[in-house]
C-alpha positions in Angstrom: 0.1 -23.8 -32.2 0.6 -20.8 -29.9 -0.7 -20.8 -26.4 -1.0 -18.2 -23.5 2.1 -18.0 -21.4 2.7 -17.4 -17.8 6.0 -19.2 -17.4 8.6 -16.3 -17.8 8.9 -14.1 -20.8 6.4 -14.6 -23.7 7.6 -15.1 -27.2 5.6 -14.1 -30.4 6.6 -17.3 -31.9 5.0 -19.5 -29.0 2.8 -17.3 -27.3 -0.1 -14.9 -27.9 1.4 -11.4 -27.3 -0.4 -8.1 -26.4 1.5 -5.8 -28.9 2.1 -2.7 -26.7 2.8 -0.7 -29.8 2.2 2.7 -28.1 4.4 1.9 -25.0 7.3 0.5 -27.1 7.1 3.5 -29.5 7.5 6.0 -26.7 10.2 3.8 -25.0 12.3 3.8 -28.2 12.0 7.4 -28.7 13.6 7.9 -25.3 16.4 5.6 -26.2 17.1 7.7 -29.1 17.0 10.7 -27.2 19.7 9.0 -24.9 17.8 9.2 -21.6 18.4 6.9 -18.9 15.2 5.1 -18.0 13.9 3.3 -15.0 10.9 0.8 -15.1 9.7 -0.4 -11.8 6.7 -2.4 -11.6 5.4 -5.4 -9.6 6.7 -9.0 -10.7 4.6 -10.8 -13.6 3.4 -7.5 -15.3 5.5 -8.2 -18.4 8.6 -6.1 -17.7 11.3 -8.5 -19.0 9.1 -9.4 -22.0 8.9 -5.8 -22.8 12.5 -5.3 -22.7 13.3 -8.2 -24.9 11.0 -6.9 -27.5 12.9 -3.4 -27.6 16.1 -5.2 -27.7 14.8 -7.4 -30.6 13.7 -4.2 -32.3 16.9 -2.4 -32.0 19.1 -5.2 -33.2 16.8 -5.8 -36.2 15.8 -2.3 -37.3 18.5 -0.1 -35.7 21.9 -1.1 -36.7 23.7 1.7 -35.2 22.5 0.7 -31.8 24.3 -2.2 -29.9 21.8 -3.3 -27.1 23.5 -5.1 -24.1 21.0 -7.0 -21.9 22.3 -7.6 -18.3 20.4 -9.6 -15.6 21.3 -9.2 -11.8 18.7 -11.7 -10.6 21.6 -14.1 -9.0 23.9 -11.2 -7.9 22.5 -10.3 -4.6 24.7 -11.9 -2.3 27.9 -11.4 -4.2 30.8 -9.2 -2.9 31.4 -6.1 -5.0 34.6 -7.9 -6.6 32.7 -11.1 -7.5 29.8 -8.8 -8.9 32.1 -6.6 -11.3 34.0 -9.8 -12.3 30.4 -11.3 -13.5 29.6 -8.1 -15.1 32.7 -8.2 -17.0 31.9 -11.9 -18.6 28.1 -10.6 -19.1 29.0 -7.7 -21.1 31.7 -9.8 -23.0 28.9 -12.5 -23.7 26.3 -10.1 -25.0 28.5 -8.3 -27.3 29.8 -11.3 -28.8 26.3 -13.0 -29.1 25.0 -9.7 -30.9 27.7 -9.8 -33.5 27.2 -13.4 -34.0 23.3 -13.0 -34.7 24.2 -10.1 -36.9 26.6 -12.3 -38.8 29.4 -9.7 -38.5 32.8 -10.0 -37.1 34.0 -7.5 -34.5 37.0 -5.2 -35.2 40.4 -6.2 -34.0 40.0 -3.2 -31.4 37.0 -4.7 -30.1 38.2 -8.1 -29.9 41.3 -6.6 -27.8 39.0 -4.8 -25.6 36.7 -7.8 -24.8 39.7 -10.2 -24.1 41.7 -7.7 -21.9 39.5 -5.6 -20.2 38.3 -6.6 -16.6 36.0 -4.6 -14.3 37.0 -4.5 -10.7 34.7 -1.5 -9.3 32.7 1.3 -10.2 35.6 3.6 -11.6 37.0 0.9 -13.8 33.3 0.3 -15.2 33.1 3.8 -16.0 36.3 3.9 -17.7 35.7 0.6 -19.5 32.3 2.1 -20.8 34.2 5.4 -22.0 36.7 3.1 -24.1 33.8 0.9 -25.4 32.3 4.1 -26.7 35.4 5.2 -28.4 36.0 1.9 -30.3 32.4 1.6 -31.3 32.4 5.0 -32.5 29.7 4.5 -35.3 27.5 2.5 -32.8 25.6 3.7 -29.7 25.7 1.4 -26.9 22.3 0.9 -25.0 22.3 -1.2 -21.7 19.4 -2.8 -20.2 19.6 -4.0 -16.7 16.8 -6.6 -15.6 16.1 -7.4 -12.0 18.2 -4.6 -10.8 16.7 -4.9 -7.1 19.2 -8.0 -6.8 22.2 -5.8 -7.1 24.5 -6.2 -4.1 23.5 -3.6 -1.5 27.2 -2.7 -1.0 27.7 -1.8 -4.6 24.3 -0.2 -5.6 25.1 3.5 -4.7 28.5 3.8 -6.2 27.2 1.6 -9.4 24.7 4.2 -9.9 26.9 7.3 -9.0 29.1 5.8 -12.0 26.3 5.7 -14.3 25.1 9.3 -13.4 28.7 10.8 -14.0 28.6 9.1 -17.7 25.2 10.6 -18.1 26.2 14.1 -17.1 29.5 14.0 -19.2 30.5 16.0 -22.2 32.0 12.9 -23.6 31.0 12.2 -27.3 29.9 9.9 -28.0 28.5 9.2 -24.6 28.6 5.4 -23.4 26.3 4.0 -22.7 24.1 6.4 -24.8 20.8 5.0 -23.2 20.2 3.0 -20.5 17.2 1.0 -19.1 16.7 -0.3 -15.5 13.9 -2.7 -14.6 12.8 -3.8 -11.3 10.2 -4.1 -8.6 11.6 -1.5 -6.3 12.4 2.2 -7.3 15.5 3.7 -7.2 14.5 5.5 -4.0 13.6 2.4 -2.2 16.9 0.8 -3.1 18.9 4.0 -1.4 18.9 2.0 1.9 20.9 5.0 3.7 18.0 7.5 2.7 20.7 10.1 1.6 20.6 12.2 -1.9 19.6 9.9 -4.7 22.7 8.6 -6.3 20.6 8.4 -9.9 18.5 11.6 -9.8 18.9 11.9 -13.5 16.8 9.0 -14.3 13.2 9.1 -16.2 10.5 7.0 -14.8 8.4 4.9 -17.3 5.1 3.4 -16.4 4.3 -0.1 -17.8 0.7 -0.3 -17.3 -1.6 -3.4 -17.1 -3.6 -4.4 -20.2 -6.6 -2.4 -21.2 -9.9 -3.8 -22.2 -8.9 -3.3 -26.0 -5.6 -5.1 -25.6 -7.3 -8.0 -23.9 -9.8 -8.1 -26.6 -7.0 -8.1 -29.3 -5.1 -10.9 -27.2 -8.0 -13.1 -27.0 -8.7 -12.3 -30.9 -5.3 -13.8 -31.7 -6.4 -17.1 -30.4 -9.9 -17.0 -32.3 -8.2 -16.1 -35.3 -5.8 -19.1 -35.2 -8.1 -21.9 -33.4 -11.6 -20.7 -34.2 -12.9 -20.9 -30.7 -14.6 -17.6 -29.5 -14.8 -15.8 -26.3 -18.2 -14.2 -25.4 -17.8 -10.3 -25.3 -19.2 -10.6 -21.8 -16.5 -13.3 -20.7 -13.7 -10.8 -21.9 -15.1 -7.7 -20.1 -15.5 -9.9 -16.9 -12.1 -11.6 -17.2 -10.6 -7.7 -17.5 -12.8 -6.7 -14.6 -11.7 -9.5 -12.4 -8.0 -9.1 -13.1 -7.7 -5.4 -13.5 -5.9 -6.3 -16.7 -2.9 -7.8 -14.6 -0.9 -9.4 -17.6 -0.2 -13.0 -15.4 -4.0 -13.3 -14.2 -5.1 -12.6 -18.0 -3.0 -15.2 -19.3 -3.6 -17.6 -16.5 -7.2 -17.4 -17.0 -7.1 -17.8 -20.6 -4.9 -21.1 -20.1 -7.5 -22.3 -17.8 -10.2 -21.6 -20.4 -8.5 -22.8 -23.5 -6.1 -25.9 -22.1 -7.2 -27.1 -18.8 -11.2 -27.3 -18.5 -11.7 -29.6 -21.6 -13.9 -27.3 -23.5 -14.7 -28.3 -27.3 -12.8 -25.8 -29.7 -16.1 -25.9 -31.4 -18.0 -24.5 -28.4 -17.8 -20.8 -27.7 -16.6 -19.7 -24.2 -19.5 -18.4 -22.1 -20.1 -16.8 -18.7 -20.8 -20.5 -17.4 -17.1 -21.4 -18.4 -15.9 -18.2 -17.1 -17.5 -18.8 -13.9 -16.1 -22.4 -13.5 -12.4 -20.9 -14.4 -12.9 -18.3 -11.8 -13.5 -20.9 -9.1 -10.3 -22.7 -10.3 -8.2 -19.8 -10.4 -9.1 -18.6 -6.8 -8.7 -22.0 -5.5 -5.1 -22.5 -6.6 -1.9 -21.5 -5.6 -0.2 -20.1 -8.7 2.9 -18.0 -8.3 1.1 -14.6 -8.6 -1.4 -15.3 -5.7 1.4 -16.9 -3.7 3.4 -13.7 -4.0 0.3 -11.7 -2.9 -0.3 -13.6 0.1 3.3 -13.6 1.1 3.5 -10.0 0.9 0.6 -8.8 2.8 1.9 -10.9 5.6 5.0 -9.2 5.7 3.6 -6.4 7.7 1.5 -7.1 10.7 -0.5 -3.8 10.1 -1.5 -4.8 6.6 -4.7 -6.7 7.4 -6.4 -3.7 9.3 -5.1 -1.0 6.7 -6.4 -3.2 3.6 -9.7 -3.8 5.0 -10.1 0.0 6.2 -9.4 0.9 2.4 -11.9 -1.6 1.3 -14.7 -1.0 3.6 -14.5 2.6 4.7 -16.5 5.6 3.1 -13.6 8.0 3.8 -10.8 6.1 2.0 -7.3 6.2 2.5 -5.1 8.7 0.5 -2.6 7.2 -2.0 0.2 8.7 -0.4 3.6 6.9 -1.6 5.5 8.7 1.1 3.5 6.5 3.6 6.0 3.3 4.2 2.9 0.8 4.2 1.3 2.5 1.1 4.6 2.4 -0.7 5.2 -1.1 0.3 1.7 -2.4 -0.9 2.1 -0.3 -4.0 5.3 -1.8 -5.0 3.8 -5.3 -4.6 1.0 -4.4 -7.1 -1.5 -4.8 -4.3 -2.6 -1.2 -4.3 -3.0 1.2 -6.9 -4.2 5.0 -7.1 -8.0 5.4 -7.7 -9.2 8.2 -9.9 -10.3 9.9 -6.6 -6.7 9.7 -5.4 -7.6 7.3 -2.8 -5.9 3.8 -2.4 -7.7 1.0 -4.3 -7.0 -3.0 -4.3 -5.5 -3.6 -7.6 -8.3 -6.1 -8.7 -11.2 -8.1 -7.2 -9.3 -11.3 -7.6 -6.6 -9.9 -5.3 -9.7 -8.6 -3.0 -11.0 -12.0 -2.6 -7.6 -13.7 -1.9 -6.9 -11.0 0.8 -10.2 -11.7 2.5 -9.5 -15.7 2.2 -5.9 -15.1 3.4 -7.1 -13.4 6.9 -10.1 -15.5 7.2 -9.7 -17.7 10.1 -9.6 -21.5 9.1 -12.1 -22.0 11.7 -14.1 -19.3 13.5 -15.9 -21.5 16.0 -19.4 -20.3 14.7 -19.7 -22.6 11.7 -22.4 -25.0 13.2 -24.5 -22.2 14.2 -24.8 -20.7 10.6 -28.1 -22.6 10.0 -30.9 -24.1 12.5 -30.2 -27.8 13.1 -31.2 -30.4 10.5 -31.1 -27.8 7.8 -28.4 -27.5 4.9 -27.8 -25.1 2.1 -30.1 -26.9 -0.4 -33.1 -26.0 1.7 -32.5 -22.5 0.6 -33.0 -23.4 -3.2 -36.2 -23.5 -5.0 -37.8 -26.5 -6.9 -36.0 -25.0 -10.1 -32.7 -24.6 -8.4 -32.8 -21.0 -7.8 -31.2 -19.4 -4.4 -33.8 -18.0 -2.0 -31.4 -15.1 -1.2 -34.1 -13.3 1.2 -34.3 -16.4 3.3 -30.6 -16.9 3.1 -29.8 -13.5 4.3 -32.6 -13.6 7.1 -31.1 -16.7 8.4 -27.7 -14.6 8.4 -29.3 -11.9 10.4 -30.9 -14.3 12.7 -27.4 -16.1 13.1 -25.8 -12.9 14.4 -28.4 -12.2 16.6 -28.3 -15.9 18.1 -24.5 -15.5 18.3 -24.4 -12.1 20.0 -21.0 -11.0 21.4 -19.6 -14.2 20.6 -18.9 -13.0 17.2 -16.3 -10.6 18.8 -14.1 -13.7 19.9 -13.4 -14.8 16.5 -9.8 -15.3 16.4 -7.3 -12.9 14.6 -10.2 -10.8 13.2 -10.3 -6.9 13.6 -13.8 -6.4 15.4 -14.4 -3.4 13.1 -14.5 -5.7 10.2 -16.0 -8.9 11.9 -19.6 -8.4 10.2 -18.1 -8.8 6.7 -15.7 -11.5 7.6 -18.8 -13.4 8.7 -20.8 -12.7 5.9 -18.1 -13.8 3.5 -17.5 -17.1 5.6 -21.1 -17.7 5.6 -21.9 -17.2 2.2 -18.7 -18.9 1.1 -19.6 -22.2 2.8 -23.3 -21.9 1.4 -22.1 -21.7 -2.2 -19.6 -24.3 -2.0 -22.4 -26.8 -0.5 -24.7 -26.1 -3.6 -21.9 -26.1 -6.3 -21.9 -22.4 -7.0 -19.3 -19.6 -7.4 -18.8 -16.5 -5.2 -16.5 -13.8 -6.4 -15.8 -9.9 -5.8 -17.0 -7.5 -8.1 -15.3 -4.1 -9.0 -16.6 -1.7 -6.6 -18.9 1.0 -7.5 -18.4 3.3 -4.7 -15.8 3.6 -1.9 -16.7 1.9 1.4 -18.8 -1.0 -0.2 -17.6 -4.5 -1.1 -19.7 -6.4 -3.4 -20.0 -10.2 -3.3 -21.2 -11.7 -6.4 -22.9 -15.4 -6.2 -23.2 -17.2 -9.5 -25.2 -20.4 -9.4 -27.3 -22.0 -11.9 -26.6 -19.6 -14.8 -27.9 -16.8 -12.4 -26.3 -13.8 -10.9 -26.8 -12.6 -7.3 -25.3 -9.4 -5.9 -24.6 -8.6 -2.3 -23.4 -5.4 -1.3 -22.1 -4.6 2.3 -21.0 -1.5 4.1 -20.4 -0.5 7.6 -23.0 2.0 9.1 -21.8 5.5 8.5 -25.3 7.1 9.0 -28.8 7.6 6.9 -27.0 9.4 4.2 -24.2 6.9 3.6 -27.0 4.2 3.8 -29.1 5.8 1.2 -26.3 6.4 -1.0 -25.3 2.7 -0.9 -28.6 1.6 -1.9 -28.5 4.0 -5.1 -25.1 2.7 -5.8 -26.2 -0.9 -5.6 -29.3 -0.1 -7.9 -26.9 1.7 -10.5 -24.5 -1.3 -10.5 -27.4 -3.9 -10.8 -28.7 -1.9 -14.0 -25.3 -2.1 -15.5 -25.2 -6.1 -15.1 -28.9 -6.6 -16.2 -30.0 -8.0 -12.6 -33.5 -6.9 -11.2 -33.0 -7.7 -7.5 -30.2 -6.9 -5.2 -29.1 -7.3 -1.5 -27.8 -4.6 0.8 -26.2 -5.5 4.2 -25.0 -2.8 6.7 -23.3 -3.7 9.9 -24.0 -1.1 12.8 -21.5 -1.1 15.4 -23.1 1.9 17.4 -23.6 1.8 20.9 -27.3 1.7 20.2 -27.7 0.1 16.9 -30.7 0.0 14.8 -31.9 -3.2 13.3 -33.6 -2.8 9.7 -34.9 -5.3 7.3 -36.6 -3.4 4.4 -37.4 -4.2 0.7 -38.0 -1.3 -1.6 -38.2 -0.3 -5.3 -35.4 2.1 -6.6 -35.4 2.7 -10.4 -37.5 -0.3 -11.1 -35.2 -2.7 -9.3 -35.9 -4.5 -6.1 -33.4 -3.9 -3.0 -33.6 -5.9 0.0 -31.7 -4.0 2.8 -30.4 -5.1 6.1 -29.1 -3.1 8.9 -27.6 -5.8 11.4 -26.4 -4.7 14.9 -23.0 -5.8 16.1 -23.4 -6.5 19.7 -20.9 -5.1 22.2 -19.5 -7.5 24.5 -21.0 -7.1 28.1 -18.9 -5.6 30.6 -18.7 -6.7 34.3 -20.3 -4.2 36.7 -18.1 -3.0 39.6 -19.3 -3.7 43.1 
């Protein structure tokens, strides 16, 4: 039986696979046109699987093409000489293996070339490919280079200049006829000396995350083979939470279909989704570990990411900005429809908040009055008394006063959201619920979703930016509640003004109940001069 794969490239014989038919068709079209193509995308987005599929299609369906696959993953620290020696062996093995798969015998001229050709530098590589093209006059060489980021830095520019010279030459046939380079970093990012690009002839190719339709088709393969159905809202929620990120999609499905012990005769529901999401958010899988590592590389990242999440004004998605470019390269940021920076998906948003949240903020014992616990905020039927819970949070902030500004390693501008997240997280864990982020419905608002006892509770948060923004936030929350079939919502706004105005009000908007809070963030008192 096939399964959902997260360990390296997926194989249709062993894994459920998204077809990516449109992307494959377009890429092969560009190969036939002889283009030199660059795919750069974050890790674990399916680039290698995509390349393998193209090579298999060319090998099986296009006998006039000779695809050569190279992988530079282990080459980062080699000298240029050792790099080209290994490149020689890789090319030789690839050609021999392809002829073996096709059950063909190389010509005498090709055998002689493979036995006696050694690449020593970029010039000998250029000459070698030219010679190979003449020997294989009835075939077109297509080279695919995986993990290109790991090419030795001292060899990168000259290697690319050689490929550029091949591309613009008038040699017929040109060899390689077409080229595919895949990596995390773009060619411009690899060009360390910031001079003119050595590879300005390349054609960029975007490999997007999975669409909702593709995820539905992927999960449909499982249902067709096993018989276990995903409820439509589960598929939609998984796509929302992951943003279609391929690794996260497959990891979610692994948890649901292999690790939770759900009988195959039982349909997968939102209750199962909630439990699987908790497991995914709590684990340290390779994707989320990479996320945490990458956001800690730059000390400016925390304030920058929080600004993107919580400021109405937004941050322009400008790849010429070094920090934006870096975070986009790692797949953390993406371009929103408004051309502003956007966190790639709610799971990443949750993990970013967890990564920057202090393990202990020093205020945990003050969250609730003495001799109380989380269960006192549940009704007799197990429903959360959200108004009481948030009233208590408002009172806690007032009790703590300026001490909230002393929480370690937390930007003061975002301390309210940090504490609300920590407060609700502690409560939700204590009552065996789940809390996660939802796709933002408006810039500057962060939605916290609590799922407990088969019921969803929505808490929208903002920073005070004036009466107009405050009112718009309530309208945005009401619109979101309507799409989710939830009749009540909660809206918490943190007021950092010198003279803040506390508010607590309940109103009906479009038939939905909105409980709103404006919570002052008290400034630290200053000592008067004598």
